[in-house]
C-alpha angles and dihedrals in degrees: 000000000000122000091252092051091048093052092048096044118115114274092237092060091050089048092052090049089053090054093051094044093048091241121145109249091198107042095178091056092047090051086056089051088051091051090052091051091049091052091049090050094049093049100037100044098065090038094054092039090056091048094050089047089058093047093052105035104025110026096029089211095199090065095045126111094205138070093291093109091057092044092049090055090048093055090043090056090049093052093049089049091051092060089063094057099076090053092047091047091050090054092051092049089056092048095256124128090203139006116283088220106091094209093050090045094054093042089053092049091049093051095042097050097036094052095038088052090048091051091052092045096051092044087054095046091050090054092046090051091051089047092058092045093053107030098033104022096159099041120102115230137176094242092057090051095047100041091078090063132055092239097094091047092051089048091053092052091048093049090052094055098075090046090063094060097080092045093054093069111119099242097052096077089058093047093243099145110141090007119175111253114158092187093068117105117242093251093046091047091052092051091047091051091051092049092046091050093050090049092052092047088057092048096050099039090051088064108024099050094051089046091056089049091050092050090050093050093045095050094049094046091050090049090049090055092050093049094041112150102156134017138052111316091199091059091048091052090048089053090051090051090049097052091041091054090050090051091050092050091047095046094046099043108031112023097060094055089046091055091045090051090052092051090049092052091049089051091054098043094046091041099235117190112288093244092057091045090053091052090052090051092049091049091050092052091049094050090047086058088052089054089064087067088084087081087067097039100046093077086066087063090053091054095047092045097052128027087190090059092049092050092046093049093050093046092051103039107016106032091154088070090058122080129199116240119189113242114202117226126213113284091230090069091060090222126129126236116290127204122256125192117239123187119246106219 
């Protein structure tokens, strides 16, 4: 096509070409997406670095009998995900939906989907653990036995590795599953459809199955609080707050991009007009950017999961939010009252 023909071509054809070539059809909007990712990176990196510092040097998570092992892996997944954001933002600034370097593109896909999957997995495991502690406090379960060791965390990371293989295919990052290519042979088109379908199954099950589990755990923990006959009501309420916060993080960060992905696939399979398909692709990219917000919201889960962690974090990084309250000692000791720090919530 000559330059004159290209300039005078219908806008829809140019838009469709942008989709296939992984070029941003609306550069101004993608620069906004890049700015959002940069802000997330600037805010989330020191936050998660401070959290992981507490887990390693203060809480010594590997010696803990609580959920700290799961939470450490959650913050580790968030930090590894954060390192992908500057590269992704740079691509968007230059009008590219992915890197033109095939190696960098596949490495980015591997990191993004592995660590995003790990974040979802450890959020889910944390909720399941709290479910057993609240709804079945006296029942022995495998998770309770394994959570004190790193074995279950290592197993989760290993199980996630094969799930990243379908997502590392070149076309996935540009949302080109079930794309329309009339030049493909019938046999090649069939193979491509099978691969595309498997890839989408991985994408949706990675989000939808954990969401169903989270809804189940949340409903049963809330019912346990309403029917409470024995036990500490404060602990039950804290468990409700925890699972509710996980549901909020999950619903805000992961469900919107899942719905957008579904709409985009429908647009491709039903062969919507190219302009509408482009809008669906742009919306999906934007909601994927929103999913990176979980790196900022996950620390809320740490606080709701452990009052000790919240107190330790405030004492180390925000001492001005902590006030000293005099605590009287027994008169037999002959000592005067000494201050104790209480958290201001």
